[in-house]
C-alpha positions as CSV (number, residue, x, y, z in Angstrom):
1,M,55.2,-30.0,-35.2
2,Q,53.0,-30.0,-45.0
3,S,52.8,-31.2,-48.4
4,E,55.1,-34.2,-47.9
5,K,54.0,-35.2,-44.4
6,L,51.5,-37.9,-43.5
7,L,48.9,-36.1,-41.3
8,Y,46.7,-38.4,-39.1
9,S,43.7,-37.0,-37.3
10,L,43.5,-37.0,-33.5
11,P,40.8,-39.3,-32.1
12,Q,37.4,-37.9,-31.5
13,W,35.5,-40.5,-29.4
14,R,35.8,-40.3,-25.7
15,V,37.1,-43.9,-25.3
16,T,39.7,-43.5,-28.0
17,R,40.8,-40.1,-26.7
18,W,41.4,-41.7,-23.3
19,L,43.3,-44.6,-24.9
20,A,45.5,-42.4,-26.9
21,D,46.1,-39.7,-24.3
22,A,49.7,-38.5,-24.3
23,G,49.6,-37.1,-20.8
24,P,49.0,-33.5,-19.5
25,G,50.7,-30.6,-21.2
26,A,51.6,-32.3,-24.5
27,P,51.0,-29.8,-27.3
28,E,48.8,-30.7,-30.3
29,D,51.6,-31.1,-32.8
30,I,53.3,-33.7,-30.5
31,R,50.0,-35.4,-30.0
32,T,49.5,-35.6,-33.8
33,A,53.0,-37.0,-34.2
34,L,52.3,-39.7,-31.6
35,I,49.1,-40.7,-33.4
36,A,51.1,-41.1,-36.6
37,Q,53.4,-43.5,-34.8
38,L,50.5,-45.6,-33.7
39,H,49.6,-46.2,-37.3
40,G,53.0,-47.7,-38.0
41,S,53.6,-49.1,-41.4
42,L,52.0,-51.9,-43.5
43,P,55.0,-54.2,-43.3
44,V,55.1,-54.0,-39.5
45,F,51.3,-54.7,-39.4
46,A,51.7,-57.6,-41.9
47,T,54.3,-59.3,-39.7
48,G,52.0,-59.4,-36.6
49,A,48.9,-60.3,-38.7
50,V,50.6,-63.2,-40.5
51,N,51.9,-64.6,-37.1
52,T,48.5,-64.6,-35.4
53,V,46.5,-65.9,-38.4
54,A,49.1,-68.6,-39.0
55,V,49.0,-69.8,-35.3
56,A,45.2,-69.8,-35.3
57,A,45.2,-71.7,-38.6
58,V,47.6,-74.4,-37.4
59,I,45.7,-74.8,-34.1
60,A,42.4,-75.0,-36.0
61,I,43.8,-77.8,-38.2
62,R,45.0,-79.7,-35.1
63,Q,41.8,-79.0,-33.2
64,P,39.0,-78.5,-35.8
65,T,36.4,-77.7,-33.2
66,A,33.8,-74.9,-33.4
67,L,35.8,-72.8,-30.9
68,F,39.1,-72.9,-32.7
69,V,37.5,-72.5,-36.2
70,S,35.7,-69.5,-34.8
71,W,38.9,-68.1,-33.5
72,L,40.5,-68.4,-36.9
73,V,37.6,-66.7,-38.6
74,L,37.7,-63.9,-36.0
75,E,41.5,-63.4,-36.5
76,I,41.1,-63.2,-40.3
77,A,38.2,-60.8,-40.0
78,V,39.9,-58.5,-37.6
79,C,43.2,-58.5,-39.5
80,L,41.5,-57.8,-42.8
81,S,39.5,-55.0,-41.2
82,R,42.7,-53.5,-39.7
83,L,44.4,-53.7,-43.1
84,T,41.5,-52.0,-44.8
85,V,41.4,-49.2,-42.2
86,L,45.2,-48.8,-42.4
87,I,45.2,-48.4,-46.2
88,M,42.3,-45.9,-45.9
89,A,44.1,-43.9,-43.2
90,L,47.3,-43.9,-45.3
91,R,45.6,-42.5,-48.4
92,A,43.7,-39.9,-46.3
93,A,46.8,-38.8,-44.5
94,R,48.7,-38.3,-47.8
95,A,45.8,-36.2,-49.1
96,H,45.5,-34.3,-45.7
97,R,42.0,-35.5,-45.2
98,S,40.4,-36.8,-42.0
99,T,41.7,-40.2,-41.1
100,P,39.7,-43.0,-39.4
101,T,41.8,-42.9,-36.3
102,D,39.1,-43.9,-33.8
103,L,38.3,-47.0,-35.8
104,H,42.0,-47.9,-36.1
105,L,42.4,-47.7,-32.3
106,L,39.3,-49.8,-31.6
107,L,40.4,-52.5,-34.1
108,A,43.8,-52.6,-32.4
109,V,42.0,-53.4,-29.1
110,A,39.8,-55.9,-30.9
111,W,42.9,-57.6,-32.3
112,S,44.3,-58.0,-28.8
113,A,41.0,-59.4,-27.6
114,S,41.0,-61.9,-30.4
115,V,44.5,-63.1,-29.4
116,G,43.4,-63.3,-25.8
117,F,40.4,-65.4,-26.8
118,G,42.7,-67.8,-28.6
119,V,45.0,-68.1,-25.6
120,F,42.0,-68.8,-23.3
121,V,40.5,-71.6,-25.4
122,S,43.9,-73.1,-26.2
123,I,44.9,-73.4,-22.5
124,A,41.5,-74.5,-21.4
125,S,41.5,-77.3,-24.0
126,G,44.2,-79.1,-22.1
127,D,46.2,-79.7,-25.3
128,L,49.7,-78.6,-24.2
129,V,51.0,-78.2,-27.8
130,V,48.1,-75.9,-28.7
131,A,48.5,-74.0,-25.4
132,M,52.2,-73.5,-26.0
133,L,51.7,-72.2,-29.5
134,A,48.9,-69.7,-28.5
135,S,50.9,-68.5,-25.4
136,L,54.1,-68.0,-27.4
137,S,52.2,-66.0,-30.0
138,A,50.5,-63.8,-27.3
139,A,53.9,-63.2,-25.6
140,A,55.5,-62.2,-28.8
141,M,52.6,-59.9,-29.6
142,V,52.9,-58.3,-26.2
143,G,56.5,-57.3,-26.8
144,G,55.5,-55.7,-30.0
145,I,52.6,-53.9,-28.4
146,C,54.9,-52.3,-25.8
147,F,57.6,-51.1,-28.1
148,R,55.3,-50.2,-31.1
149,N,52.5,-48.5,-29.1
150,F,54.3,-46.8,-26.2
151,S,53.4,-43.5,-27.8
152,A,49.9,-44.2,-26.2
153,P,50.7,-46.2,-23.0
154,R,47.1,-46.6,-22.0
155,L,46.4,-48.3,-25.3
156,A,49.4,-50.5,-24.9
157,G,48.3,-51.4,-21.3
158,A,44.8,-52.3,-22.5
159,M,46.1,-54.4,-25.4
160,I,48.6,-56.3,-23.1
161,L,45.8,-56.9,-20.6
162,L,43.4,-58.3,-23.3
163,S,46.2,-60.5,-24.8
164,L,47.6,-62.0,-21.6
165,G,44.8,-61.7,-19.1
166,P,42.8,-64.6,-20.5
167,I,45.7,-66.9,-19.6
168,I,44.6,-66.9,-16.0
169,P,41.0,-68.1,-16.5
170,G,42.3,-70.6,-19.1
171,A,44.7,-72.1,-16.6
172,A,41.9,-72.3,-14.1
173,L,39.8,-74.3,-16.5
174,A,42.7,-76.5,-17.6
175,G,42.8,-78.1,-14.1
176,E,46.6,-78.4,-14.2
177,P,48.0,-77.2,-10.8
178,L,51.4,-76.4,-12.3
179,L,49.8,-73.8,-14.5
180,Y,48.6,-71.9,-11.4
181,I,52.0,-70.1,-11.4
182,V,50.6,-67.9,-14.1
183,Y,48.4,-66.2,-11.4
184,L,51.7,-64.6,-10.3
185,Q,53.5,-64.3,-13.6
186,V,50.8,-62.6,-15.7
187,P,50.1,-59.7,-13.3
188,M,53.8,-59.1,-12.9
189,Y,54.4,-59.2,-16.6
190,L,51.4,-57.0,-17.3
191,A,52.6,-54.4,-14.7
192,A,56.2,-54.4,-15.9
193,M,55.4,-54.0,-19.6
194,T,52.8,-51.4,-19.0
195,A,55.2,-49.4,-16.7
196,A,57.8,-49.7,-19.4
197,A,55.4,-48.3,-22.0
198,F,54.7,-45.3,-19.7
199,R,58.4,-44.7,-19.1
200,L,59.2,-44.9,-22.8
201,N,56.3,-42.5,-23.5
202,R,57.7,-39.9,-21.2
203,M,61.1,-40.2,-22.7
204,L,59.7,-39.9,-26.2
205,I,57.7,-36.8,-25.4
206,T,60.7,-35.2,-23.7
207,T,62.8,-35.9,-26.8
208,M,60.1,-34.5,-29.1
209,R,59.8,-31.4,-27.0
210,A,63.5,-30.8,-27.2
211,E,63.5,-31.4,-31.0
212,R,60.5,-29.0,-31.3
213,E,62.3,-26.3,-29.3
214,N,65.6,-26.8,-31.2
215,S,63.7,-26.6,-34.5
216,H,61.9,-23.4,-33.4
217,R,65.2,-21.8,-32.4
218,A,66.8,-22.8,-35.7
219,H,64.0,-21.3,-37.8
220,H,63.0,-18.2,-35.7
221,D,64.6,-14.9,-34.9
222,A,65.4,-14.7,-31.2
223,L,64.7,-11.0,-30.9
224,T,61.4,-10.6,-32.7
225,G,60.0,-14.2,-32.7
226,L,59.6,-14.0,-36.5
227,L,61.0,-16.5,-38.9
228,N,64.7,-16.1,-39.6
229,R,66.4,-16.6,-43.0
230,A,66.4,-20.4,-42.8
231,G,62.7,-20.5,-41.7
232,F,61.7,-18.2,-44.5
233,V,63.6,-20.1,-47.2
234,E,61.9,-23.3,-46.0
235,A,58.4,-21.6,-46.1
236,L,59.2,-20.1,-49.5
237,T,60.3,-23.5,-50.9
238,T,57.0,-25.1,-49.7
239,K,55.0,-22.2,-51.2
240,L,56.8,-22.5,-54.6
241,K,56.0,-26.3,-54.7
242,A,52.3,-25.6,-53.9
243,S,52.0,-22.8,-56.4
244,H,53.6,-24.8,-59.1
245,R,51.2,-27.7,-58.4
246,E,48.1,-25.5,-58.2
247,G,49.1,-22.9,-60.8
248,T,48.7,-20.0,-58.4
249,Q,50.7,-16.7,-58.0
250,F,52.0,-15.0,-54.9
251,A,54.3,-12.1,-54.0
252,V,57.5,-11.7,-52.0
253,L,57.9,-8.3,-50.4
254,F,61.4,-7.4,-49.3
255,F,61.7,-4.3,-47.1
256,D,64.1,-2.6,-44.7
257,L,63.8,0.4,-42.4
258,D,64.6,3.9,-43.4
259,N,66.5,6.0,-40.9
260,F,67.1,3.1,-38.5
261,K,70.9,3.5,-38.1
262,P,70.6,6.9,-36.4
263,I,68.4,5.3,-33.7
264,N,71.2,2.8,-32.9
265,D,73.8,5.5,-33.1
266,T,71.9,8.0,-30.9
267,F,70.0,5.9,-28.4
268,G,71.9,2.6,-28.4
269,H,71.2,-0.9,-29.6
270,A,68.6,-1.5,-26.9
271,A,66.5,1.2,-28.4
272,G,67.0,-0.3,-31.9
273,D,66.0,-3.7,-30.6
274,K,62.8,-2.1,-29.2
275,V,62.0,-0.7,-32.6
276,L,62.6,-4.0,-34.3
277,K,60.3,-5.8,-31.9
278,G,57.7,-3.1,-32.4
279,V,57.9,-3.6,-36.2
280,A,57.3,-7.3,-35.8
281,E,54.2,-6.6,-33.6
282,R,52.8,-4.1,-36.2
283,L,53.4,-6.5,-39.0
284,H,51.3,-9.2,-37.3
285,R,48.5,-6.6,-36.8
286,A,48.7,-5.3,-40.4
287,L,48.8,-8.6,-42.2
288,P,46.3,-11.5,-42.3
289,L,46.5,-14.2,-39.7
290,G,49.0,-16.9,-40.6
291,S,51.0,-14.6,-43.0
292,V,54.7,-15.7,-43.4
293,I,56.9,-12.9,-42.0
294,A,60.6,-13.1,-41.4
295,R,63.5,-10.9,-40.2
296,M,66.3,-11.6,-42.6
297,G,68.9,-9.8,-40.4
298,G,69.6,-6.3,-39.2
299,D,66.7,-4.1,-40.2
300,E,65.7,-6.3,-43.2
301,F,62.3,-8.0,-43.3
302,V,60.5,-10.1,-45.9
303,V,56.8,-11.1,-46.2
304,L,55.3,-13.9,-48.2
305,S,51.9,-12.7,-49.5
306,D,49.1,-14.6,-51.2
307,S,48.6,-11.6,-53.5
308,S,47.8,-12.9,-56.9
309,T,48.1,-9.6,-58.7
310,A,50.5,-6.7,-58.7
311,E,47.8,-4.4,-57.4
312,Q,47.1,-6.6,-54.4
313,A,50.9,-6.8,-53.7
314,F,51.1,-3.0,-53.8
315,D,48.2,-2.8,-51.4
316,T,50.1,-5.1,-49.0
317,G,53.2,-3.1,-49.4
318,H,51.5,0.2,-48.7
319,R,49.8,-1.3,-45.6
320,I,53.3,-2.4,-44.4
321,I,54.7,1.1,-44.9
322,A,51.7,2.8,-43.2
323,E,52.1,0.5,-40.1
324,V,55.9,0.7,-39.9
325,T,56.2,4.4,-40.3
326,M,54.2,5.3,-37.2
327,S,56.2,6.7,-34.2
328,Y,57.9,4.4,-31.8
329,E,58.3,5.2,-28.1
330,L,61.8,4.4,-27.0
331,A,61.5,5.7,-23.4
332,D,59.3,8.1,-21.4
333,G,58.9,11.1,-23.6
334,I,61.4,9.9,-26.2
335,C,60.0,8.8,-29.6
336,A,61.6,8.0,-32.9
337,N,60.3,7.6,-36.4
338,V,61.5,5.2,-39.2
339,G,60.3,4.6,-42.7
340,A,60.1,1.5,-44.8
341,S,60.9,0.9,-48.5
342,V,59.5,-2.2,-50.1
343,G,60.6,-4.2,-53.1
344,I,58.1,-6.7,-54.7
345,A,58.7,-9.8,-56.8
346,M,55.8,-11.9,-58.2
347,S,56.0,-15.6,-58.7
348,P,56.2,-17.1,-61.3
349,D,56.6,-13.8,-63.3
350,H,59.9,-12.8,-61.6
351,G,61.2,-16.2,-60.8
352,S,60.3,-19.8,-59.8
353,E,63.3,-20.5,-57.5
354,V,64.0,-19.3,-54.0
355,E,67.2,-17.5,-55.0
356,E,65.7,-15.8,-57.9
357,L,62.7,-14.4,-56.0
358,L,64.8,-13.1,-53.1
359,A,67.4,-11.5,-55.4
360,V,64.7,-9.9,-57.6
361,A,62.8,-8.6,-54.6
362,D,66.0,-7.2,-53.0
363,T,66.9,-5.5,-56.2
364,A,63.4,-4.0,-56.4
365,L,63.9,-2.7,-52.8
366,Y,67.1,-1.0,-53.9
367,E,65.2,0.7,-56.7
368,A,62.5,1.8,-54.2
369,K,65.1,3.4,-52.0
370,S,66.9,5.1,-54.9
371,G,63.7,6.7,-56.1
372,G,62.8,8.2,-52.7
373,K,62.2,6.4,-49.4
374,S,58.9,5.0,-48.1
375,R,58.0,3.7,-51.5
376,C,56.9,0.4,-53.1
377,C,58.6,-0.8,-56.2
378,L,57.6,-3.8,-58.4
379,A,60.3,-5.7,-60.1
380,S,60.8,-4.9,-63.8
381,V,62.8,-6.3,-66.6
382,K,65.6,-4.1,-65.6
383,T,65.3,-5.3,-62.0
384,N,65.4,-8.9,-63.2
385,L,68.5,-8.4,-65.3
386,A,70.3,-6.7,-62.3
387,A,69.3,-9.5,-60.0
388,L,70.5,-12.1,-62.6
389,R,73.9,-10.4,-62.7
390,R,74.1,-10.4,-58.9
391,L,73.3,-14.1,-58.9
392,Q,76.0,-14.8,-61.4
393,R,78.6,-12.8,-59.5
394,S,77.7,-14.6,-56.2
395,G,78.0,-18.0,-57.9
396,G,74.2,-18.6,-58.0
397,T,73.6,-18.3,-54.3
398,G,70.8,-15.9,-54.3
399,I,70.5,-16.2,-50.5
400,E,73.7,-14.1,-50.1
401,A,72.6,-11.8,-53.0
402,A,69.4,-11.1,-51.2
403,A,71.1,-10.1,-48.0
């Protein structure tokens, strides 16, 4: 859980890994999605940055001492650094390069520490107006921290502690007894907000797991574990965009099983299902790791191959036939044999759209079966014309035509 997604790197440093930890058992794709949430958006960042810098500036004007001017300078430096890192991370994520996630997390902590420093010096100054402004700014920031960063509850807890914690020593130095109530308020607020971040984190991960499982079910065949029609169409769409952008070629190999129906008729559907699962396993062994393989329905399968020439596509097709046609054990002492016929379409030669490629490959498969089973057939001009007529008859929906 690629071309259109923003992909942010997982943290690498020990301290940042600890801060961003999503809890035990969270898979890597969910961890990556949670890291992306921590980066947020530039408008959200700008809102918080403008608030803290403006408060520091107003207070520095009212109290132009070295401490408050230093706080203003620190706020500006941290916010500019965070802005720079966010822009760098956004550009790197769009280009699928490594992002400065560790630095982003440390600067978030530094921002909280800067706000906490401002609260401390403001309350310790004894100026109630200054103290009120700084405390309100910190409280507002804490709310944002909890609900913006709950995808990493440890980070949220650390930021809340650094933002609010300095209120206690600041109140002690102010010498105002009424302020001592913060000794009770701050720990309670810190505990409540941090606990809320952890609860929200658990809810988020549960939701993401459910979405991940639903997406897997929607895009995979329940029997074989291969992609289903919807999953393959999505993968083919992505491949077409990439090949158009990079000027590369690839092949779509559509095949079905020869002599499969007699197995169902003679031994039952359970035996047929066993053969289909065996075909899926053999395809994984025969094809390169990461190959896109799908079961389109019944005994029909399709493979997306990086073959850039017809010769390479034929090699892949013959490898599929060799693997699939080996004997299958249905039960003790009972074996069955099936064959495979393969139709090949090359992109962009035979089409640059999903419907076109599937229809052409399916028509090439029909030619392969007509000329004798367990054969490979590359799409020809005749194949393209036949596929075009099928597309026109089906109203342009090549997905049905390819079935």
